[in-house]
N, C-alpha and C positions, 0 to 999 in steps of 0.2 A: 884358192884365194888369189894366186898369181895370175890366173887366166882372167879373172874378173877385173883385176887392176889394169891389165893390158887393154881390156875393152874400154875402160873409162878413159885411159890416156889417149886411145885412138879417137874418141869422140870429142875430146877437149879441143882439138885443132879446129873442128868445124864450128864448135860453139864460139871459139875465139874469133874466127873469121866473121861469124854472124854479129858478134858484138863490134868488131872492127868496121863492119859495113854500115853501122848506124850513123857514125859521124859523117862520112862522105854523103850518105843519103840525105841527111838533114842539110848539109852544105849545098848540095846541088839544088835542093828545093828552095833554099834561101837565095841562091844566086839567080835562078831564073825568075822567081817571084819578084824580087827587088828589081831585076832587069826590066821586066815587063812594066812594073810600076813606074820606073824611071823613064821608059820610052813613052808611056802614056802622059807623063807630066811634061816632057820635053821632046816632042817628036823630031825636032830639027837635029838633035844629037843622037838619033837612033843608031846610026852607023857606028859611032864611037862606043856607045853603050853596048851594042851587040858584040863588037870585037872584044871588048874588055870582059864581057860576060862569058864568051867562049874560052878565053884564056883562063879565067877563074874556074870554069868547068873542067878544063883539061888538068889543071893543077889539083883540083879536088878529086877528080877521078883517079889520078895517080896514087892517091892515098888508098883507095880501094884496091888497086892492083898490087900495091905493096902488101896490103892485108891478105891478099890471096897467096902471095909468095911466102910470107913469113912462116906459116905452119909447115910448109915443105922444108924450109931451111932449118928451122929449129926442131921440127917434129921427128926427124930421123936421127936418133941418137945411137943407133946400133951400128 
């Protein structure tokens, strides 16, 4: 029984990261989708929109990187 419990605990970290990657994935899609739409509506502001879009992308992607690190930080309790 203890061996089966250890196997379940080992796979929970990857399931947790999979769930944690959903939010940044949706966020990146929204950022670029709305950015392209804004550039199509106002082409003269494309430079400003693009720079803000990449800043938002970097911040959103940082959440995914934190999600990768957290199972390693909290998963090793031994």
